[in-house]
Residue, then its C-alpha position, 0 to 999 in steps of 0.5 A: m164499635a157499639l157498646n151499650f150503657i146502661g144510665n140516663h143521658l137526662d139526669p145529672g148524676q149520671r151524665g159524668a160516667l156516659e160523657t167519660v165512656v163518650s170521650a173515652a170512644r171519640a179519643v179513638f174514633p172520629t163518630v161517636d153517636v148516642y140514641p136514647d133506647p126508643w121503646e124506653p119511657g123518656k123520664s125512666t131513672t135508667r135506659n138502654l142507651f146505645i153508644v156508636a163508634s166508627r172511623a167514618p161519617r154515618r152515611e145512612r140517612l134517617h129513615p123515616g117513620d117513628a122509631e117507638s112504632a119498629d119492629i126491630i131495634k136496627e130500624a128503631l135506631a135507624r129512625s132515631r137523633p142521636v142525643e148530645v153528649v159533650s165532655g163536662 
């Protein structure tokens, strides 16, 4: 399952909503990763966050290269590391 979440994982005021969505996904799926949009500036107040949930662990290794230089979002995400999101 993939979700596009609008918010900023670095902003404490927005983090609660993200934690709630991720917690709900983790109640159903054992693997839940959150990736910030690699093409948006890191200090933006809001941004796209991609939540990817699966019944299986991530099988594909991290692709080499810089995520920001990828031509398509699939490759950009394959070059990205997920961010840590814990329930608060």
